[in-house]
N, CA, C and O atoms as a GROMACS GRO file, in nm:
protein
  548
    1UNK      N    1   0.084  -0.123   0.003
    1UNK     CA    2   0.003  -0.003  -0.008
    1UNK      C    3   0.094   0.123  -0.016
    1UNK      O    4   0.077   0.212  -0.100
    2UNK      N    5   0.200   0.123   0.084
    2UNK     CA    6   0.274   0.245   0.071
    2UNK      C    7   0.347   0.256  -0.043
    2UNK      O    8   0.387   0.369  -0.074
    3UNK      N    9   0.378   0.144  -0.128
    3UNK     CA   10   0.430   0.167  -0.249
    3UNK      C   11   0.346   0.232  -0.368
    3UNK      O   12   0.391   0.304  -0.457
    4UNK      N   13   0.209   0.190  -0.348
    4UNK     CA   14   0.115   0.255  -0.444
    4UNK      C   15   0.097   0.395  -0.415
    4UNK      O   16   0.075   0.475  -0.505
    5UNK      N   17   0.107   0.432  -0.282
    5UNK     CA   18   0.092   0.582  -0.257
    5UNK      C   19   0.215   0.662  -0.284
    5UNK      O   20   0.209   0.779  -0.319
    6UNK      N   21   0.315   0.604  -0.268
    6UNK     CA   22   0.442   0.672  -0.313
    6UNK      C   23   0.469   0.676  -0.462
    6UNK      O   24   0.534   0.771  -0.508
    7UNK      N   25   0.417   0.568  -0.552
    7UNK     CA   26   0.407   0.578  -0.690
    7UNK      C   27   0.320   0.684  -0.729
    7UNK      O   28   0.358   0.772  -0.806
    8UNK      N   29   0.190   0.682  -0.676
    8UNK     CA   30   0.093   0.792  -0.721
    8UNK      C   31   0.149   0.935  -0.691
    8UNK      O   32   0.127   1.030  -0.765
    9UNK      N   33   0.217   0.941  -0.585
    9UNK     CA   34   0.283   1.056  -0.547
    9UNK      C   35   0.378   1.110  -0.646
    9UNK      O   36   0.368   1.226  -0.687
   10UNK      N   37   0.470   1.031  -0.684
   10UNK     CA   38   0.584   1.049  -0.778
   10UNK      C   39   0.505   1.092  -0.898
   10UNK      O   40   0.520   1.205  -0.945
   11UNK      N   41   0.419   1.003  -0.951
   11UNK     CA   42   0.330   1.031  -1.074
   11UNK      C   43   0.281   1.170  -1.075
   11UNK      O   44   0.303   1.246  -1.169
   12UNK      N   45   0.213   1.205  -0.968
   12UNK     CA   46   0.154   1.330  -0.950
   12UNK      C   47   0.233   1.436  -0.953
   12UNK      O   48   0.187   1.539  -1.003
   13UNK      N   49   0.370   1.436  -0.902
   13UNK     CA   50   0.480   1.542  -0.912
   13UNK      C   51   0.524   1.542  -1.042
   13UNK      O   52   0.532   1.652  -1.095
   14UNK      N   53   0.557   1.436  -1.113
   14UNK     CA   54   0.607   1.415  -1.249
   14UNK      C   55   0.487   1.498  -1.331
   14UNK      O   56   0.528   1.590  -1.403
   15UNK      N   57   0.370   1.479  -1.328
   15UNK     CA   58   0.268   1.536  -1.415
   15UNK      C   59   0.260   1.689  -1.372
   15UNK      O   60   0.246   1.776  -1.458
   16UNK      N   61   0.269   1.716  -1.249
   16UNK     CA   62   0.266   1.862  -1.213
   16UNK      C   63   0.388   1.942  -1.278
   16UNK      O   64   0.371   2.046  -1.342
   17UNK      N   65   0.494   1.892  -1.258
   17UNK     CA   66   0.625   1.935  -1.340
   17UNK      C   67   0.613   1.947  -1.476
   17UNK      O   68   0.640   2.053  -1.532
   18UNK      N   69   0.576   1.854  -1.534
   18UNK     CA   70   0.545   1.852  -1.687
   18UNK      C   71   0.448   1.969  -1.726
   18UNK      O   72   0.475   2.047  -1.817
   19UNK      N   73   0.339   1.975  -1.654
   19UNK     CA   74   0.247   2.082  -1.689
   19UNK      C   75   0.295   2.232  -1.671
   19UNK      O   76   0.264   2.329  -1.739
   20UNK      N   77   0.380   2.226  -1.559
   20UNK     CA   78   0.438   2.355  -1.547
   20UNK      C   79   0.541   2.395  -1.636
   20UNK      O   80   0.559   2.515  -1.658
   21UNK      N   81   0.612   2.303  -1.692
   21UNK     CA   82   0.722   2.334  -1.805
   21UNK      C   83   0.654   2.370  -1.926
   21UNK      O   84   0.698   2.457  -2.000
   22UNK      N   85   0.545   2.304  -1.951
   22UNK     CA   86   0.461   2.319  -2.088
   22UNK      C   87   0.406   2.464  -2.078
   22UNK      O   88   0.418   2.544  -2.171
   23UNK      N   89   0.349   2.492  -1.967
   23UNK     CA   90   0.290   2.631  -1.946
   23UNK      C   91   0.390   2.750  -1.957
   23UNK      O   92   0.356   2.854  -2.013
   24UNK      N   93   0.501   2.734  -1.908
   24UNK     CA   94   0.616   2.812  -1.911
   24UNK      C   95   0.654   2.833  -2.052
   24UNK      O   96   0.676   2.945  -2.096
   25UNK      N   97   0.663   2.720  -2.127
   25UNK     CA   98   0.705   2.755  -2.279
   25UNK      C   99   0.597   2.830  -2.353
   25UNK      O  100   0.627   2.914  -2.438
   26UNK      N  101   0.467   2.800  -2.320
   26UNK     CA  102   0.362   2.873  -2.378
   26UNK      C  103   0.367   3.026  -2.343
   26UNK      O  104   0.348   3.114  -2.427
   27UNK      N  105   0.395   3.050  -2.213
   27UNK     CA  106   0.409   3.190  -2.168
   27UNK      C  107   0.511   3.253  -2.242
   27UNK      O  108   0.490   3.363  -2.294
   28UNK      N  109   0.633   3.186  -2.255
   28UNK     CA  110   0.733   3.262  -2.318
   28UNK      C  111   0.704   3.283  -2.471
   28UNK      O  112   0.746   3.382  -2.530
   29UNK      N  113   0.635   3.192  -2.529
   29UNK     CA  114   0.594   3.225  -2.675
   29UNK      C  115   0.492   3.327  -2.688
   29UNK      O  116   0.491   3.403  -2.785
   30UNK      N  117   0.396   3.333  -2.583
   30UNK     CA  118   0.299   3.451  -2.587
   30UNK      C  119   0.363   3.598  -2.567
   30UNK      O  120   0.325   3.704  -2.617
   31UNK      N  121   0.468   3.574  -2.480
   31UNK     CA  122   0.543   3.711  -2.454
   31UNK      C  123   0.625   3.744  -2.573
   31UNK      O  124   0.639   3.864  -2.597
   32UNK      N  125   0.675   3.665  -2.643
   32UNK     CA  126   0.737   3.698  -2.783
   32UNK      C  127   0.656   3.758  -2.876
   32UNK      O  128   0.690   3.858  -2.938
   33UNK      N  129   0.532   3.692  -2.891
   33UNK     CA  130   0.426   3.733  -2.978
   33UNK      C  131   0.376   3.883  -2.951
   33UNK      O  132   0.366   3.970  -3.037
   34UNK      N  133   0.346   3.896  -2.812
   34UNK     CA  134   0.325   4.033  -2.770
   34UNK      C  135   0.421   4.142  -2.798
   34UNK      O  136   0.386   4.253  -2.839
   35UNK      N  137   0.551   4.103  -2.772
   35UNK     CA  138   0.655   4.187  -2.797
   35UNK      C  139   0.658   4.223  -2.949
   35UNK      O  140   0.678   4.340  -2.982
   36UNK      N  141   0.639   4.124  -3.043
   36UNK     CA  142   0.648   4.150  -3.180
   36UNK      C  143   0.522   4.242  -3.227
   36UNK      O  144   0.527   4.323  -3.320
   37UNK      N  145   0.417   4.218  -3.154
   37UNK     CA  146   0.299   4.284  -3.198
   37UNK      C  147   0.299   4.436  -3.148
   37UNK      O  148   0.245   4.528  -3.210
   38UNK      N  149   0.363   4.447  -3.034
   38UNK     CA  150   0.381   4.594  -2.975
   38UNK      C  151   0.465   4.675  -3.066
   38UNK      O  152   0.437   4.791  -3.098
   39UNK      N  153   0.583   4.603  -3.113
   39UNK     CA  154   0.669   4.682  -3.211
   39UNK      C  155   0.596   4.718  -3.353
   39UNK      O  156   0.613   4.821  -3.418
   40UNK      N  157   0.521   4.623  -3.381
   40UNK     CA  158   0.447   4.648  -3.516
   40UNK      C  159   0.349   4.745  -3.503
   40UNK      O  160   0.326   4.816  -3.602
   41UNK      N  161   0.272   4.767  -3.376
   41UNK     CA  162   0.170   4.863  -3.362
   41UNK      C  163   0.244   5.007  -3.346
   41UNK      O  164   0.192   5.114  -3.377
   42UNK      N  165   0.374   4.992  -3.292
   42UNK     CA  166   0.444   5.139  -3.278
   42UNK      C  167   0.482   5.186  -3.413
   42UNK      O  168   0.480   5.306  -3.438
   43UNK      N  169   0.521   5.084  -3.514
   43UNK     CA  170   0.560   5.121  -3.641
   43UNK      C  171   0.442   5.168  -3.722
   43UNK      O  172   0.461   5.250  -3.812
   44UNK      N  173   0.327   5.124  -3.698
   44UNK     CA  174   0.202   5.156  -3.764
   44UNK      C  175   0.156   5.299  -3.723
   44UNK      O  176   0.113   5.386  -3.799
   45UNK      N  177   0.172   5.307  -3.588
   45UNK     CA  178   0.132   5.444  -3.546
   45UNK      C  179   0.210   5.568  -3.598
   45UNK      O  180   0.155   5.673  -3.632
   46UNK      N  181   0.358   5.541  -3.600
   46UNK     CA  182   0.444   5.631  -3.660
   46UNK      C  183   0.411   5.663  -3.809
   46UNK      O  184   0.411   5.775  -3.859
   47UNK      N  185   0.385   5.551  -3.868
   47UNK     CA  186   0.338   5.580  -4.016
   47UNK      C  187   0.221   5.650  -4.031
   47UNK      O  188   0.215   5.728  -4.126
   48UNK      N  189   0.122   5.638  -3.955
   48UNK     CA  190  -0.002   5.706  -3.963
   48UNK      C  191   0.031   5.842  -3.913
   48UNK      O  192  -0.035   5.932  -3.965
   49UNK      N  193   0.124   5.878  -3.817
   49UNK     CA  194   0.135   6.009  -3.772
   49UNK      C  195   0.224   6.086  -3.884
   49UNK      O  196   0.206   6.205  -3.910
   50UNK      N  197   0.312   6.012  -3.942
   50UNK     CA  198   0.379   6.071  -4.071
   50UNK      C  199   0.267   6.089  -4.194
   50UNK      O  200   0.275   6.189  -4.265
   51UNK      N  201   0.194   6.020  -4.212
   51UNK     CA  202   0.094   6.037  -4.334
   51UNK      C  203   0.002   6.163  -4.289
   51UNK      O  204  -0.026   6.244  -4.377
   52UNK      N  205  -0.045   6.185  -4.164
   52UNK     CA  206  -0.118   6.304  -4.123
   52UNK      C  207  -0.019   6.423  -4.153
   52UNK      O  208  -0.050   6.523  -4.218
   53UNK      N  209   0.095   6.400  -4.099
   53UNK     CA  210   0.192   6.528  -4.116
   53UNK      C  211   0.202   6.570  -4.282
   53UNK      O  212   0.189   6.684  -4.324
   54UNK      N  213   0.224   6.461  -4.356
   54UNK     CA  214   0.242   6.491  -4.497
   54UNK      C  215   0.107   6.554  -4.547
   54UNK      O  216   0.114   6.653  -4.620
   55UNK      N  217  -0.019   6.502  -4.512
   55UNK     CA  218  -0.141   6.552  -4.546
   55UNK      C  219  -0.145   6.707  -4.520
   55UNK      O  220  -0.177   6.789  -4.606
   56UNK      N  221  -0.108   6.737  -4.393
   56UNK     CA  222  -0.107   6.880  -4.352
   56UNK      C  223  -0.006   6.970  -4.431
   56UNK      O  224  -0.035   7.086  -4.460
   57UNK      N  225   0.109   6.917  -4.464
   57UNK     CA  226   0.200   6.982  -4.540
   57UNK      C  227   0.163   6.988  -4.692
   57UNK      O  228   0.205   7.079  -4.763
   58UNK      N  229   0.088   6.892  -4.736
   58UNK     CA  230   0.028   6.900  -4.874
   58UNK      C  231  -0.082   7.010  -4.889
   58UNK      O  232  -0.086   7.085  -4.987
   59UNK      N  233  -0.176   7.016  -4.781
   59UNK     CA  234  -0.274   7.137  -4.771
   59UNK      C  235  -0.202   7.267  -4.770
   59UNK      O  236  -0.229   7.359  -4.848
   60UNK      N  237  -0.106   7.271  -4.676
   60UNK     CA  238  -0.032   7.399  -4.669
   60UNK      C  239   0.015   7.435  -4.796
   60UNK      O  240  -0.021   7.545  -4.839
   61UNK      N  241   0.091   7.361  -4.869
   61UNK     CA  242   0.148   7.394  -4.992
   61UNK      C  243   0.040   7.415  -5.100
   61UNK      O  244   0.069   7.491  -5.192
   62UNK      N  245  -0.072   7.362  -5.100
   62UNK     CA  246  -0.171   7.401  -5.200
   62UNK      C  247  -0.241   7.531  -5.168
   62UNK      O  248  -0.294   7.600  -5.254
   63UNK      N  249  -0.239   7.562  -5.031
   63UNK     CA  250  -0.303   7.696  -4.991
   63UNK      C  251  -0.202   7.818  -5.052
   63UNK      O  252  -0.237   7.914  -5.120
   64UNK      N  253  -0.077   7.785  -5.009
   64UNK     CA  254   0.036   7.874  -5.059
   64UNK      C  255   0.024   7.900  -5.212
   64UNK      O  256   0.025   8.015  -5.256
   65UNK      N  257   0.014   7.793  -5.289
   65UNK     CA  258   0.021   7.784  -5.426
   65UNK      C  259  -0.113   7.874  -5.466
   65UNK      O  260  -0.101   7.955  -5.558
   66UNK      N  261  -0.211   7.864  -5.414
   66UNK     CA  262  -0.354   7.950  -5.443
   66UNK      C  263  -0.341   8.088  -5.379
   66UNK      O  264  -0.437   8.164  -5.384
   67UNK      N  265  -0.223   8.124  -5.318
   67UNK     CA  266  -0.191   8.247  -5.259
   67UNK      C  267  -0.293   8.269  -5.148
   67UNK      O  268  -0.325   8.387  -5.127
   68UNK      N  269  -0.348   8.178  -5.076
   68UNK     CA  270  -0.427   8.189  -4.952
   68UNK      C  271  -0.325   8.190  -4.842
   68UNK      O  272  -0.330   8.102  -4.756
   69UNK      N  273  -0.235   8.282  -4.838
   69UNK     CA  274  -0.123   8.271  -4.734
   69UNK      C  275  -0.179   8.289  -4.589
   69UNK      O  276  -0.101   8.260  -4.498
   70UNK      N  277  -0.298   8.331  -4.559
   70UNK     CA  278  -0.350   8.323  -4.425
   70UNK      C  279  -0.390   8.192  -4.396
   70UNK      O  280  -0.366   8.149  -4.283
   71UNK      N  281  -0.453   8.113  -4.485
   71UNK     CA  282  -0.495   7.966  -4.455
   71UNK      C  283  -0.356   7.891  -4.446
   71UNK      O  284  -0.339   7.812  -4.353
   72UNK      N  285  -0.258   7.912  -4.538
   72UNK     CA  286  -0.136   7.828  -4.552
   72UNK      C  287  -0.057   7.866  -4.409
   72UNK      O  288   0.021   7.782  -4.363
   73UNK      N  289  -0.073   7.969  -4.352
   73UNK     CA  290  -0.016   8.007  -4.221
   73UNK      C  291  -0.081   7.922  -4.118
   73UNK      O  292  -0.010   7.872  -4.029
   74UNK      N  293  -0.214   7.899  -4.120
   74UNK     CA  294  -0.274   7.819  -4.010
   74UNK      C  295  -0.233   7.683  -4.031
   74UNK      O  296  -0.202   7.620  -3.930
   75UNK      N  297  -0.228   7.616  -4.160
   75UNK     CA  298  -0.195   7.490  -4.175
   75UNK      C  299  -0.033   7.483  -4.139
   75UNK      O  300   0.014   7.377  -4.098
   76UNK      N  301   0.040   7.586  -4.155
   76UNK     CA  302   0.179   7.589  -4.102
   76UNK      C  303   0.198   7.571  -3.958
   76UNK      O  304   0.287   7.498  -3.913
   77UNK      N  305   0.110   7.640  -3.880
   77UNK     CA  306   0.122   7.617  -3.738
   77UNK      C  307   0.075   7.483  -3.691
   77UNK      O  308   0.115   7.436  -3.585
   78UNK      N  309  -0.009   7.423  -3.768
   78UNK     CA  310  -0.065   7.290  -3.740
   78UNK      C  311   0.036   7.187  -3.777
   78UNK      O  312   0.063   7.091  -3.706
   79UNK      N  313   0.095   7.213  -3.899
   79UNK     CA  314   0.209   7.124  -3.935
   79UNK      C  315   0.320   7.118  -3.838
   79UNK      O  316   0.349   7.009  -3.788
   80UNK      N  317   0.388   7.232  -3.806
   80UNK     CA  318   0.490   7.237  -3.706
   80UNK      C  319   0.442   7.182  -3.569
   80UNK      O  320   0.524   7.115  -3.506
   81UNK      N  321   0.330   7.202  -3.518
   81UNK     CA  322   0.291   7.146  -3.407
   81UNK      C  323   0.297   6.998  -3.406
   81UNK      O  324   0.347   6.938  -3.311
   82UNK      N  325   0.246   6.937  -3.512
   82UNK     CA  326   0.235   6.793  -3.530
   82UNK      C  327   0.373   6.738  -3.536
   82UNK      O  328   0.398   6.632  -3.479
   83UNK      N  329   0.477   6.812  -3.608
   83UNK     CA  330   0.607   6.768  -3.633
   83UNK      C  331   0.676   6.770  -3.490
   83UNK      O  332   0.760   6.683  -3.468
   84UNK      N  333   0.647   6.858  -3.395
   84UNK     CA  334   0.698   6.872  -3.269
   84UNK      C  335   0.652   6.756  -3.190
   84UNK      O  336   0.733   6.697  -3.117
   85UNK      N  337   0.519   6.715  -3.199
   85UNK     CA  338   0.469   6.621  -3.116
   85UNK      C  339   0.529   6.486  -3.163
   85UNK      O  340   0.560   6.404  -3.077
   86UNK      N  341   0.546   6.460  -3.279
   86UNK     CA  342   0.610   6.335  -3.337
   86UNK      C  343   0.757   6.333  -3.309
   86UNK      O  344   0.814   6.228  -3.279
   87UNK      N  345   0.818   6.446  -3.316
   87UNK     CA  346   0.967   6.420  -3.289
   87UNK      C  347   0.978   6.395  -3.139
   87UNK      O  348   1.064   6.318  -3.098
   88UNK      N  349   0.896   6.456  -3.056
   88UNK     CA  350   0.918   6.414  -2.914
   88UNK      C  351   0.894   6.267  -2.877
   88UNK      O  352   0.938   6.217  -2.773
   89UNK      N  353   0.818   6.196  -2.973
   89UNK     CA  354   0.786   6.042  -2.935
   89UNK      C  355   0.860   5.967  -3.031
   89UNK      O  356   0.838   5.846  -3.026
   90UNK      N  357   0.940   6.005  -3.118
   90UNK     CA  358   0.990   5.919  -3.225
   90UNK      C  359   1.114   5.842  -3.172
   90UNK      O  360   1.208   5.895  -3.112
   91UNK      N  361   1.102   5.711  -3.202
   91UNK     CA  362   1.204   5.614  -3.154
   91UNK      C  363   1.324   5.614  -3.257
   91UNK      O  364   1.438   5.585  -3.221
   92UNK      N  365   1.297   5.644  -3.374
   92UNK     CA  366   1.400   5.625  -3.481
   92UNK      C  367   1.472   5.755  -3.491
   92UNK      O  368   1.409   5.859  -3.514
   93UNK      N  369   1.602   5.754  -3.473
   93UNK     CA  370   1.693   5.856  -3.475
   93UNK      C  371   1.681   5.941  -3.618
   93UNK      O  372   1.666   6.063  -3.625
   94UNK      N  373   1.689   5.858  -3.720
   94UNK     CA  374   1.674   5.924  -3.857
   94UNK      C  375   1.556   6.010  -3.863
   94UNK      O  376   1.569   6.127  -3.898
   95UNK      N  377   1.427   5.956  -3.826
   95UNK     CA  378   1.310   6.049  -3.826
   95UNK      C  379   1.322   6.145  -3.726
   95UNK      O  380   1.265   6.249  -3.757
   96UNK      N  381   1.379   6.146  -3.613
   96UNK     CA  382   1.387   6.250  -3.518
   96UNK      C  383   1.489   6.357  -3.589
   96UNK      O  384   1.456   6.475  -3.586
   97UNK      N  385   1.588   6.325  -3.641
   97UNK     CA  386   1.684   6.427  -3.724
   97UNK      C  387   1.603   6.495  -3.828
   97UNK      O  388   1.614   6.618  -3.839
   98UNK      N  389   1.516   6.424  -3.910
   98UNK     CA  390   1.448   6.484  -4.013
   98UNK      C  391   1.347   6.588  -3.934
   98UNK      O  392   1.342   6.707  -3.964
   99UNK      N  393   1.285   6.542  -3.852
   99UNK     CA  394   1.188   6.630  -3.789
   99UNK      C  395   1.262   6.762  -3.715
   99UNK      O  396   1.210   6.874  -3.712
  100UNK      N  397   1.372   6.735  -3.664
  100UNK     CA  398   1.469   6.858  -3.622
  100UNK      C  399   1.477   6.937  -3.720
  100UNK      O  400   1.440   7.053  -3.702
  101UNK      N  401   1.528   6.898  -3.846
  101UNK     CA  402   1.554   6.985  -3.949
  101UNK      C  403   1.438   7.058  -4.013
  101UNK      O  404   1.446   7.169  -4.066
  102UNK      N  405   1.321   6.979  -4.004
  102UNK     CA  406   1.185   7.059  -4.040
  102UNK      C  407   1.154   7.153  -3.947
  102UNK      O  408   1.111   7.260  -3.990
  103UNK      N  409   1.166   7.135  -3.817
  103UNK     CA  410   1.140   7.243  -3.708
  103UNK      C  411   1.228   7.350  -3.724
  103UNK      O  412   1.188   7.462  -3.693
  104UNK      N  413   1.360   7.331  -3.774
  104UNK     CA  414   1.437   7.443  -3.788
  104UNK      C  415   1.390   7.547  -3.884
  104UNK      O  416   1.416   7.665  -3.864
  105UNK      N  417   1.326   7.510  -3.983
  105UNK     CA  418   1.257   7.591  -4.088
  105UNK      C  419   1.134   7.659  -4.058
  105UNK      O  420   1.080   7.730  -4.143
  106UNK      N  421   1.080   7.642  -3.927
  106UNK     CA  422   0.962   7.695  -3.880
  106UNK      C  423   0.962   7.846  -3.896
  106UNK      O  424   0.876   7.897  -3.968
  107UNK      N  425   1.042   7.913  -3.844
  107UNK     CA  426   1.050   8.060  -3.845
  107UNK      C  427   1.059   8.124  -3.979
  107UNK      O  428   1.006   8.230  -4.010
  108UNK      N  429   1.131   8.049  -4.054
  108UNK     CA  430   1.154   8.111  -4.200
  108UNK      C  431   1.014   8.097  -4.280
  108UNK      O  432   0.969   8.184  -4.355
  109UNK      N  433   0.960   7.986  -4.254
  109UNK     CA  434   0.825   7.945  -4.342
  109UNK      C  435   0.720   8.043  -4.279
  109UNK      O  436   0.654   8.118  -4.351
  110UNK      N  437   0.709   8.040  -4.164
  110UNK     CA  438   0.600   8.121  -4.095
  110UNK      C  439   0.607   8.268  -4.140
  110UNK      O  440   0.504   8.324  -4.177
  111UNK      N  441   0.737   8.341  -4.138
  111UNK     CA  442   0.750   8.476  -4.172
  111UNK      C  443   0.725   8.494  -4.307
  111UNK      O  444   0.661   8.593  -4.341
  112UNK      N  445   0.768   8.409  -4.397
  112UNK     CA  446   0.734   8.423  -4.550
  112UNK      C  447   0.583   8.414  -4.588
  112UNK      O  448   0.527   8.479  -4.676
  113UNK      N  449   0.529   8.326  -4.510
  113UNK     CA  450   0.382   8.322  -4.526
  113UNK      C  451   0.311   8.432  -4.470
  113UNK      O  452   0.207   8.469  -4.525
  114UNK      N  453   0.358   8.495  -4.360
  114UNK     CA  454   0.288   8.605  -4.288
  114UNK      C  455   0.311   8.727  -4.388
  114UNK      O  456   0.222   8.812  -4.402
  115UNK      N  457   0.421   8.733  -4.452
  115UNK     CA  458   0.468   8.849  -4.559
  115UNK      C  459   0.389   8.825  -4.690
  115UNK      O  460   0.379   8.914  -4.775
  116UNK      N  461   0.334   8.707  -4.704
  116UNK     CA  462   0.277   8.676  -4.840
  116UNK      C  463   0.373   8.654  -4.952
  116UNK      O  464   0.343   8.670  -5.070
  117UNK      N  465   0.508   8.610  -4.901
  117UNK     CA  466   0.625   8.594  -4.991
  117UNK      C  467   0.608   8.465  -5.064
  117UNK      O  468   0.602   8.360  -4.998
  118UNK      N  469   0.600   8.464  -5.197
  118UNK     CA  470   0.603   8.324  -5.277
  118UNK      C  471   0.737   8.246  -5.250
  118UNK      O  472   0.743   8.131  -5.295
  119UNK      N  473   0.837   8.293  -5.184
  119UNK     CA  474   0.951   8.222  -5.151
  119UNK      C  475   0.919   8.106  -5.067
  119UNK      O  476   0.991   8.006  -5.067
  120UNK      N  477   0.801   8.118  -4.986
  120UNK     CA  478   0.762   8.002  -4.896
  120UNK      C  479   0.731   7.875  -4.976
  120UNK      O  480   0.740   7.761  -4.929
  121UNK      N  481   0.691   7.907  -5.105
  121UNK     CA  482   0.657   7.771  -5.181
  121UNK      C  483   0.768   7.676  -5.189
  121UNK      O  484   0.750   7.557  -5.166
  122UNK      N  485   0.891   7.730  -5.225
  122UNK     CA  486   1.013   7.634  -5.250
  122UNK      C  487   1.044   7.567  -5.127
  122UNK      O  488   1.082   7.450  -5.130
  123UNK      N  489   1.028   7.637  -5.003
  123UNK     CA  490   1.071   7.587  -4.884
  123UNK      C  491   0.973   7.478  -4.841
  123UNK      O  492   1.018   7.372  -4.798
  124UNK      N  493   0.850   7.495  -4.850
  124UNK     CA  494   0.728   7.403  -4.825
  124UNK      C  495   0.756   7.287  -4.898
  124UNK      O  496   0.755   7.175  -4.847
  125UNK      N  497   0.787   7.317  -5.051
  125UNK     CA  498   0.791   7.192  -5.141
  125UNK      C  499   0.911   7.119  -5.097
  125UNK      O  500   0.909   6.997  -5.110
  126UNK      N  501   1.015   7.175  -5.046
  126UNK     CA  502   1.132   7.097  -4.985
  126UNK      C  503   1.103   7.006  -4.887
  126UNK      O  504   1.145   6.891  -4.888
  127UNK      N  505   1.023   7.061  -4.791
  127UNK     CA  506   0.979   7.002  -4.672
  127UNK      C  507   0.889   6.882  -4.701
  127UNK      O  508   0.903   6.774  -4.645
  128UNK      N  509   0.804   6.906  -4.785
  128UNK     CA  510   0.691   6.796  -4.852
  128UNK      C  511   0.768   6.687  -4.904
  128UNK      O  512   0.749   6.571  -4.866
  129UNK      N  513   0.859   6.720  -4.993
  129UNK     CA  514   0.941   6.604  -5.061
  129UNK      C  515   1.016   6.534  -4.950
  129UNK      O  516   1.012   6.411  -4.960
  130UNK      N  517   1.080   6.582  -4.852
  130UNK     CA  518   1.155   6.510  -4.770
  130UNK      C  519   1.057   6.413  -4.657
  130UNK      O  520   1.093   6.309  -4.603
  131UNK      N  521   0.938   6.475  -4.644
  131UNK     CA  522   0.846   6.388  -4.571
  131UNK      C  523   0.778   6.289  -4.642
  131UNK      O  524   0.736   6.186  -4.588
  132UNK      N  525   0.765   6.317  -4.776
  132UNK     CA  526   0.719   6.225  -4.856
  132UNK      C  527   0.802   6.100  -4.884
  132UNK      O  528   0.755   5.987  -4.901
  133UNK      N  529   0.932   6.132  -4.887
  133UNK     CA  530   1.023   6.021  -4.898
  133UNK      C  531   1.036   5.935  -4.772
  133UNK      O  532   1.060   5.814  -4.777
  134UNK      N  533   1.020   6.004  -4.657
  134UNK     CA  534   1.022   5.928  -4.535
  134UNK      C  535   0.904   5.851  -4.501
  134UNK      O  536   0.915   5.746  -4.437
  135UNK      N  537   0.780   5.899  -4.545
  135UNK     CA  538   0.643   5.832  -4.520
  135UNK      C  539   0.615   5.720  -4.600
  135UNK      O  540   0.520   5.647  -4.571
  136UNK      N  541   0.692   5.697  -4.705
  136UNK     CA  542   0.674   5.589  -4.790
  136UNK      C  543   0.703   5.444  -4.716
  136UNK      O  544   0.807   5.416  -4.656
  137UNK      N  545   0.596   5.362  -4.730
  137UNK     CA  546   0.644   5.246  -4.669
  137UNK      C  547   0.754   5.155  -4.722
  137UNK      O  548   0.787   5.055  -4.658
   0.00000   0.00000   0.00000
């Protein structure tokens, strides 16, 4: 009788350990999957923010082409505010550098649009081109 109890006890412990090991392996796989999904989500969010930034820059450019400098100035403020938010949360150093360069042109573009100077068009077009290249998947 003592042997049967000992055998059952050993089988119970072996079964428990086997189940624990299997659950641990499943947990590790789930954590890896979650990590990959989190990275992919971050990448998608950055792409979406860049697309919105590009859209705002495009509308700003179109307004400037139509000589609606007041509206272009409003979109300029929105554009640079978006760029600053993205730059603060960007994980990619190349993207951060692009946005810093973009933000460096804020004063010049804002001043040109406030004066109604057509020189703002080439500056906005340059920004739009750089962002377009970065935003492509």
